[in-house]
C-alpha positions as a printed NumPy array, in Angstrom:
array([[ -0.006,   0.596,  14.199],
       [ -2.421,   2.216,  16.604],
       [ -6.203,   2.624,  16.507],
       [ -5.752,   6.405,  16.246],
       [ -3.123,   6.267,  13.467],
       [ -2.914,   3.424,  10.95 ],
       [ -2.781,   2.454,   7.264],
       [ -6.211,   1.464,   5.995],
       [ -5.082,  -0.235,   2.773],
       [ -2.204,  -0.784,   0.362],
       [ -2.843,  -0.986,  -3.379],
       [ -0.354,  -1.906,  -6.104],
       [ -1.454,  -0.533,  -9.47 ],
       [  0.119,  -1.855, -12.66 ],
       [ -0.729,  -1.544, -16.336],
       [ -3.306,  -4.334, -16.349],
       [ -4.303,  -4.974, -12.717],
       [ -4.806,  -3.616,  -9.214],
       [ -3.933,  -5.604,  -6.09 ],
       [ -5.448,  -4.349,  -2.822],
       [ -4.613,  -5.421,   0.724],
       [ -6.927,  -4.246,   3.51 ],
       [ -5.087,  -3.493,   6.758],
       [ -6.357,  -3.192,  10.325],
       [ -4.907,  -1.249,  13.279],
       [ -4.095,  -4.486,  15.111],
       [ -1.87 ,  -5.907,  12.35 ],
       [  1.598,  -5.01 ,  11.1  ],
       [  1.728,  -2.618,   8.107],
       [  3.151,  -5.185,   5.684],
       [  1.96 ,  -6.966,   2.547],
       [  3.278,  -9.108,  -0.307],
       [  2.301,  -8.428,  -3.88 ],
       [  2.731, -10.952,  -6.679],
       [  4.586,  -9.755,  -9.758],
       [  5.521,  -6.187,  -8.817],
       [  7.352,  -4.597, -11.745],
       [  9.278,  -1.435, -12.399],
       [  6.811,   1.333, -13.202],
       [  4.073,   0.011, -10.901],
       [  2.699,   2.423,  -8.315],
       [  1.975,   1.644,  -4.669],
       [ -0.757,   3.598,  -2.902],
       [ -1.138,   3.626,   0.883],
       [ -3.977,   5.329,   2.734],
       [ -3.274,   6.693,   6.216],
       [ -6.31 ,   7.59 ,   8.313],
       [ -4.603,  10.826,   9.483],
       [ -2.468,  11.946,   6.547],
       [ -4.398,  10.697,   3.542],
       [ -3.213,   8.987,   0.381],
       [  0.475,   8.347,  -0.373],
       [  1.877,   7.353,  -3.758],
       [  5.235,   5.581,  -4.293],
       [  6.761,   4.347,  -7.566],
       [  7.662,   0.645,  -7.381],
       [ 11.328,   1.304,  -8.317],
       [ 11.677,   3.143,  -4.986],
       [ 10.322,   0.158,  -3.058],
       [ 13.369,  -2.078,  -3.516]])
């Protein structure tokens, strides 16, 4: 990622919890989430393009 264009955070939202990973421009845009299940939703915030939403079934 670059300082001008990067993901600020990733958040996995499930029925009973939210897992958030803060990201910085200097690090790779990757994270591991414990217990991701079908139906969970992943949110990613890009400093240029805003908030993205992806269903967990599409992540595999």
